[in-house]
C-alpha positions in Angstrom: -30.9 0.5 12.4 -31.3 -2.1 9.8 -28.4 -1.0 7.6 -26.1 -1.1 10.6 -27.2 -4.5 11.6 -26.8 -5.8 7.9 -23.2 -4.3 7.8 -22.3 -5.8 11.1 -23.7 -9.2 10.0 -21.6 -9.0 6.8 -18.5 -8.1 8.8 -18.9 -11.0 11.2 -19.7 -13.5 8.5 -16.6 -12.4 6.6 -14.4 -12.8 9.6 -15.9 -16.2 10.6 -15.5 -17.5 7.1 -11.8 -16.6 7.0 -11.3 -17.9 10.5 -12.7 -21.2 9.4 -11.0 -21.4 6.1 -8.1 -19.0 5.3 -6.6 -18.7 8.7 -5.1 -22.1 8.6 -1.7 -21.5 10.2 -0.1 -23.9 7.7 -1.0 -21.7 4.7 1.9 -19.9 3.3 2.0 -16.1 3.0 1.6 -16.4 -0.8 -1.5 -18.6 -0.4 -3.9 -15.8 0.7 -5.4 -12.9 -1.2 -6.1 -9.6 0.5 -7.8 -6.3 -0.4 -6.3 -3.0 0.7 -6.2 0.7 -0.1 -4.3 2.8 -2.6 -2.6 6.0 -1.2 -4.0 4.9 2.1 -3.2 8.1 4.0 -4.9 10.5 1.6 -7.5 13.0 2.5 -9.5 15.0 0.1 -8.1 17.9 -1.8 -9.2 21.2 -0.2 -12.7 21.8 -1.7 -11.9 25.5 -2.7 -8.5 24.4 -4.0 -10.1 21.6 -6.0 -12.5 24.1 -7.5 -9.8 26.6 -8.3 -7.5 24.2 -10.0 -10.3 22.2 -11.8 -11.4 25.5 -13.5 -8.1 25.4 -15.4 -8.0 21.6 -15.9 -9.3 21.4 -19.4 -8.2 17.8 -19.7 -10.2 16.8 -16.6 -7.2 15.0 -15.1 -7.9 16.4 -11.6 -11.0 14.1 -11.3 -8.7 11.2 -10.9 -7.7 12.6 -7.6 -11.2 13.0 -6.3 -11.2 10.4 -3.5 -10.1 10.1 0.1 -9.6 7.5 2.8 -10.8 7.0 6.4 -8.0 6.9 8.9 -5.6 4.0 8.4 -6.3 2.4 11.7 -10.0 2.3 10.9 -9.1 0.7 7.6 -7.2 -2.0 9.5 -10.1 -2.4 11.9 -12.3 -3.0 9.0 -10.1 -5.9 8.0 -8.0 -4.4 5.1 -4.6 -6.0 4.9 -2.7 -3.8 2.4 -1.7 -0.2 2.7 0.1 2.1 0.3 2.3 4.9 1.7 4.1 7.6 -0.3 7.2 9.1 1.3 8.9 12.3 0.4 12.5 13.0 1.5 13.0 16.1 3.6 16.5 15.9 5.1 16.6 19.5 6.4 13.0 19.9 7.2 10.5 22.6 6.0 10.6 21.8 2.2 6.9 20.9 2.2 5.8 22.9 5.2 3.7 25.5 3.2 2.1 23.9 0.2 1.6 26.4 -2.6 -2.0 25.4 -3.0 -2.8 27.1 0.3 -2.1 30.4 -1.5 -4.6 29.7 -4.3 -7.6 29.1 -2.1 -8.5 29.7 1.5 -8.2 26.4 3.4 -11.2 25.2 5.5 -8.9 24.1 8.3 -5.2 24.9 9.4 -2.5 22.9 7.8 0.1 21.3 10.1 -0.8 23.3 13.3 1.9 21.7 15.3 4.7 22.5 12.8 5.9 18.9 12.3 6.5 19.5 8.6 9.3 21.9 9.7 11.3 19.0 11.2 13.7 16.8 9.2 12.4 13.4 8.1 10.2 11.6 5.6 6.9 13.3 4.9 3.7 11.5 3.8 1.5 13.1 1.1 0.4 12.4 -2.4 1.1 15.4 -4.8 3.3 18.3 -3.8 1.5 21.6 -3.3 -1.9 20.2 -4.5 -2.9 16.9 -2.9 -1.1 17.4 0.4 -3.9 16.6 3.0 -2.9 13.5 4.9 -3.8 11.4 8.0 -0.1 11.4 9.0 2.3 14.1 8.2 5.4 12.0 8.8 6.5 8.4 8.1 7.5 8.0 11.7 4.1 9.0 13.0 2.4 6.6 10.7 4.7 3.7 11.6 4.1 4.4 15.3 0.3 4.2 14.7 0.8 0.8 13.0 2.9 -0.5 15.8 0.3 0.5 18.4 -2.5 -1.2 16.4 -0.4 -4.3 15.8 0.6 -4.6 19.5 -3.1 -4.5 20.3 -3.9 -7.2 17.7 -0.8 -9.5 18.0 -2.4 -12.3 15.9 -3.4 -10.2 12.9 -3.0 -11.5 9.4 0.2 -9.9 8.0 -0.2 -6.5 6.5 1.3 -5.8 3.1 2.6 -2.3 2.7 3.5 -0.8 -0.7 6.0 1.9 -0.2 6.5 4.6 -2.9 9.4 7.0 -2.5 8.6 10.1 -4.5 10.9 12.6 -6.2 11.3 14.0 -9.7 11.4 17.3 -11.5 10.5 20.7 -10.3 6.8 21.2 -10.4 4.7 24.1 -11.8 4.8 25.9 -8.5 8.6 25.9 -8.4 9.0 23.2 -5.7 12.0 21.0 -6.2 11.7 17.6 -4.5 14.6 16.0 -2.7 16.0 13.2 -4.8 16.4 9.8 -3.1 19.9 8.4 -2.7 21.4 5.2 -1.3 22.0 7.0 2.0 18.3 8.0 2.2 17.2 4.5 1.5 19.4 3.3 4.4 17.5 5.9 6.5 14.2 4.4 5.3 15.2 1.0 6.6 16.4 2.5 9.9 13.1 4.4 10.4 11.1 1.3 9.7 13.2 -0.8 12.1 13.2 1.8 14.8 9.4 2.5 14.8 8.1 -1.0 14.1 10.8 -3.3 15.5 12.5 -6.2 13.8 10.0 -8.6 15.4 7.2 -6.9 13.4 8.9 -7.4 10.0 8.9 -10.1 7.3 12.2 -9.3 5.6 13.9 -10.6 2.4 16.6 -12.3 4.7 13.8 -14.3 6.5 12.4 -15.5 3.2 15.8 -16.3 1.6 16.9 -18.4 4.5 19.7 -20.7 3.4 19.1 -20.4 -0.3 21.7 -18.9 -2.5 19.3 -16.1 -3.8 16.0 -14.6 -2.8 14.4 -15.7 -6.0 15.6 -19.3 -5.5 13.9 -19.3 -2.1 10.7 -17.9 -3.5 10.6 -20.5 -6.4 11.1 -23.2 -3.9 8.1 -22.0 -1.8 10.0 -20.7 1.2 7.5 -18.1 2.2 6.7 -18.2 5.9 3.5 -19.9 7.1 0.8 -17.7 8.6 1.7 -18.9 12.1 5.1 -17.3 11.6 3.8 -14.3 9.8 1.0 -13.2 12.1 1.5 -9.8 13.7 4.0 -8.6 11.1 4.4 -6.3 8.1 5.6 -6.9 4.7 7.0 -3.9 2.7 7.4 -3.7 -1.0 9.0 -0.8 -2.9 6.8 0.6 -5.6 9.5 1.5 -8.1 10.9 -0.1 -11.2 13.4 2.6 -12.1 16.7 4.0 -10.7 15.3 4.3 -7.2 14.7 0.5 -7.1 18.2 -0.1 -8.4 19.6 2.3 -5.7 17.8 0.5 -3.0 19.3 -2.9 -4.2 22.8 -1.4 -4.7 25.2 -3.2 -2.5 22.6 -5.7 -1.2 22.5 -8.7 -3.5 19.3 -10.7 -3.0 18.3 -7.7 -0.8 20.6 -9.0 1.9 20.2 -6.8 5.0 17.3 -4.8 3.5 13.8 -4.4 5.1 11.8 -3.9 1.9 11.1 -6.2 -1.0 11.4 -4.7 -4.4 9.5 -4.8 -7.8 12.3 -6.9 -9.4 12.0 -8.7 -12.7 11.6 -12.5 -12.8 14.9 -14.2 -13.3 16.9 -11.8 -11.1 18.3 -12.7 -7.6 16.0 -10.1 -6.0 12.7 -11.3 -7.5 10.1 -12.1 -4.9 7.2 -9.5 -5.1 6.1 -7.7 -8.2 3.6 -5.1 -9.4 1.2 -5.9 -12.2 -1.2 -3.0 -12.1 -3.4 -4.2 -15.0 -5.4 -7.0 -13.4 -6.1 -8.4 -16.9 -2.4 -9.0 -17.4 -2.3 -12.7 -18.6 1.1 -13.3 -17.0 -0.3 -12.9 -13.4 -1.6 -16.4 -12.8 1.6 -18.0 -14.0 3.8 -15.7 -11.8 1.6 -16.6 -8.8 1.9 -20.3 -9.5 5.6 -20.0 -9.7 5.6 -18.5 -6.1 5.9 -14.8 -6.6 3.7 -12.4 -4.6 1.9 -10.1 -7.0 0.1 -6.8 -6.4 -2.5 -5.6 -8.8 -5.3 -3.0 -8.8 -9.2 -3.2 -8.9 -9.5 0.4 -10.0 -7.7 3.6 -10.7 -8.2 7.3 -11.3 -11.9 7.0 -10.1 -12.8 5.5 -13.6 -14.2 2.2 -12.5 -16.0 3.7 -9.5 -17.7 6.4 -11.6 -18.9 3.7 -14.1 -19.7 1.1 -11.4 -17.5 -1.2 -13.3 -16.2 -4.4 -11.5 -14.4 -5.9 -14.6 -10.9 -5.3 -13.2 -11.8 -6.4 -9.7 -13.2 -9.7 -11.0 -10.0 -10.2 -13.1 -7.9 -9.4 -10.1 -9.7 -12.0 -7.9 -9.4 -14.7 -10.5 -5.7 -13.9 -11.3 -4.6 -15.1 -7.9 -2.7 -11.8 -7.3 -2.2 -11.9 -3.6 -2.7 -8.0 -3.1 -5.6 -6.2 -4.7 -5.7 -2.4 -4.1 -8.7 -0.1 -4.4 -9.7 3.5 -3.6 -13.2 2.2 -2.8 -13.7 -0.2 0.1 -16.5 2.2 0.7 -18.6 4.0 -1.9 -17.5 7.5 -2.9 -18.7 10.6 -1.2 -17.9 12.8 -4.2 -20.1 11.4 -6.9 -23.1 9.0 -7.0 -22.1 5.4 -7.4 -22.6 2.3 -5.3 -19.2 0.9 -6.4 -17.1 -0.6 -3.6 -14.8 -3.5 -3.2 -15.0 -6.6 -1.0 -14.9 -10.3 -1.4 -18.1 -12.3 -1.8 -18.2 -13.2 1.9 -18.1 -9.5 2.8 -14.5 -9.5 4.0 -11.1 -8.4 2.8 -9.0 -11.5 3.2 -9.5 -15.0 1.8 -7.8 -18.2 0.7 -6.0 -17.5 -2.6 -8.1 -19.1 -5.5 -4.8 -20.6 -6.8 -3.8 -22.0 -3.4 -3.7 -25.5 -4.6 -1.1 -24.7 -7.3 1.0 -22.0 -5.8 4.5 -23.1 -4.6 4.3 -24.7 -1.2 7.5 -26.1 0.4 
């Protein structure tokens, strides 16, 4: 019983600390720091499939996929305020309905027993044919879960969602992913608006306001205050290539768009950025200028296996507003106590650079 009481005490103390300090409604969105999960929907690779593939994995790359997450709603209930969602286009339906990995090893449980993967729409999973187990098969289903949770917690701290559209070359199993287009990105926006509702969104238009460009608004500190941002979601596109450019195409300063993008400083669309290396010396300066930055505490299970907090400590000090991890709880796959939380036991706090970040 004692461990349960201790965990509960930590949770309560973390919440009370943030209630007393960080949840000042006059704080701007860029003046908090949150911890969240990477590939938040991901369940473990089938044990038999993992064994079959790892036998041929001479470079030991598969070990970087040896993690999983609890249900997304449970993550939010814990206090995490960043999620990462991968979406795969499937306009006709059925493209990913039978992962080839199911033919390599007998699964422990049925895959998609209700047949939702046969229907058209964006699908949520990590790696085609291999790392396909997920807590939500479709983007729509996941968004509906988020809305239900948000409606039940209308004053929640805003949730940052990094959104990664996935396509690319044919894989070794012969599966050809559907490539993203401008039309498909329009559909992404429509799906988000339809399933969450405009009243649940912090959009580029809201931040830009009357400024000429989105970046000008950000550099002037025009982020919403927490009292305006509570109960909402903030989406960022996790791409810096042609998919990002397709999403921006025809939408200067992201006018009319739902999702922020990983734009370069000095461009009209610059507001939120990815700097995955938490030791990147440019992060504090970008934060001080007013940008929202996402970085990582760990990756590919390396830090967790070594019980190494170096990157997490750097992330905290950098002022990056979003810190992602695969380990808000210790691993079940290898022996390590490594897991991430702030010193008070929570997952949201006042940004350590609060006093110097842009504030209108």
